[in-house]
C-alpha positions in Angstrom: 0.1 0.0 0.0 1.2 3.6 -0.3 1.1 3.9 3.4 3.6 0.9 3.8 5.8 2.5 1.1 5.8 5.7 2.7 6.7 4.3 6.2 9.5 2.3 4.4 11.0 5.4 3.0 10.9 7.0 6.3 12.8 4.4 7.9 15.4 4.4 5.0 15.7 7.9 5.6 16.3 7.6 9.1 18.8 4.7 8.8 20.9 7.1 6.0 20.6 9.8 8.4 22.2 7.8 11.1 25.0 6.6 8.6 25.9 10.4 8.2 25.9 11.0 12.0 28.0 7.7 12.7 30.2 8.0 9.6 29.0 4.7 8.4 29.5 4.2 4.5 26.7 3.5 2.1 26.2 1.8 -1.1 23.6 2.7 -3.6 22.7 -0.3 -5.9 20.5 0.4 -8.9 19.0 -2.2 -10.9 19.7 -1.5 -14.7 16.5 -1.2 -16.6 14.3 -1.0 -13.5 13.0 2.2 -11.8 15.4 4.4 -10.4 15.9 5.3 -6.7 13.4 7.7 -4.9 14.6 11.2 -5.2 14.1 11.7 -1.3 16.7 8.7 -1.0 19.0 10.1 -3.4 19.2 13.3 -1.7 19.8 12.0 1.7 22.2 9.4 0.3 24.3 12.4 -1.2 25.0 13.6 2.5 26.8 10.1 3.5 30.5 11.1 3.6 31.6 7.5 2.5 29.4 6.7 -0.4 29.6 4.6 -3.7 26.8 4.3 -6.3 26.9 1.4 -8.8 24.5 -0.4 -11.5 23.7 -3.8 -11.5 22.3 -6.1 -14.2 21.3 -8.9 -12.0 19.2 -9.5 -8.9 22.2 -10.3 -6.7 24.3 -7.0 -5.9 27.5 -8.9 -5.7 27.2 -10.7 -9.2 29.2 -8.8 -11.8 29.9 -5.7 -9.8 32.4 -4.0 -7.5 30.4 -4.6 -4.4 32.8 -7.1 -2.7 35.9 -5.0 -3.8 34.2 -1.7 -2.2 33.2 -3.5 1.1 37.0 -5.1 1.2 38.5 -1.5 0.6 36.3 0.0 3.4 37.0 -3.0 5.6 33.5 -3.8 5.9 32.4 -7.2 7.3 28.8 -6.8 8.0 26.0 -4.8 6.2 22.6 -3.9 6.6 20.4 -4.5 3.7 17.5 -2.1 2.8 15.4 -2.2 -0.6 12.1 -2.5 -2.2 12.1 -6.4 -3.3 12.7 -8.2 -0.1 12.1 -11.7 -1.6 14.1 -11.2 -4.9 17.0 -8.2 -4.9 17.7 -7.9 -1.3 17.4 -11.8 -0.7 19.5 -12.6 -3.8 22.4 -9.9 -2.6 22.2 -11.5 0.9 22.9 -14.8 -0.6 25.6 -13.7 -2.9 27.4 -12.3 0.1 30.9 -13.9 0.0 32.6 -15.9 2.9 33.3 -13.2 5.7 30.6 -10.8 4.8 27.3 -10.8 7.1 24.2 -9.2 6.7 21.0 -8.2 8.6 18.1 -6.3 7.3 14.7 -5.0 8.9 11.2 -5.7 8.2 10.7 -1.7 8.2 13.3 -0.9 5.6 12.4 -3.1 3.1 9.3 -4.2 1.3 8.1 -6.5 -1.5 5.9 -5.8 -4.4 4.2 -9.0 -3.7 2.7 -7.4 -0.3 1.4 -4.2 -2.0 -2.3 -4.3 -2.3 -3.4 -4.8 -6.1 -6.6 -2.9 -7.2 -7.6 -2.7 -3.4 -7.6 -6.6 -3.2 -5.0 -7.9 -0.8 -3.8 -11.2 -1.7 -3.1 -13.4 1.5 -1.4 -16.2 -0.2 1.5 -13.9 -1.4 1.6 -12.7 2.4 2.8 -16.6 3.1 5.6 -15.9 0.6 6.6 -12.9 2.2 6.6 -14.5 5.7 8.9 -17.3 4.4 11.5 -14.9 3.2 11.4 -13.2 6.6 12.1 -16.5 8.2 14.9 -17.1 5.7 16.6 -13.9 6.8 16.2 -15.1 10.3 18.0 -18.6 9.6 20.7 -16.9 7.6 23.1 -14.0 8.3 22.4 -11.9 11.3 18.5 -12.2 11.0 15.9 -9.7 10.2 15.2 -7.1 12.8 11.5 -6.4 13.2 12.0 -2.5 13.4 14.5 -0.3 12.0 14.8 1.4 15.2 16.8 -1.7 16.5 19.1 -1.2 13.5 19.7 2.4 14.7 20.4 1.5 18.2 23.1 -0.9 17.0 24.5 1.8 14.6 24.6 4.3 17.6 26.5 1.7 19.4 28.9 1.1 16.7 
């Protein structure tokens, strides 16, 4: 729904703001051939001191990109994933993380088009697929936090 998307954008903006305050790097990965990053996210991203923008041609952000090299050069071993497609792009990037790179995400900083109401009709069977995806994040990596505020607390603690 529009409300879900708006709350996700607010959550992502709060995480980017914390990255600025705490000098955490950020990488913006755009999927070539699909819609571009929202202007408000791009504007907030521009304030991050250590940042990089890259294009990807596959759902996995590590495949055929410089993502791993950038993380290595910044000495990053753990990344927080945010995005629009929880069960495709975000998950495939998590799956593609090389050995030694862990990740976590939050339910409030990612969404899935499958969860959005279609013409006012919610599709509960697809909700099940989203819940399976959340479970996958819980079983792999560092998990999926229920709320981005927990991620913000971790970022403040460094």
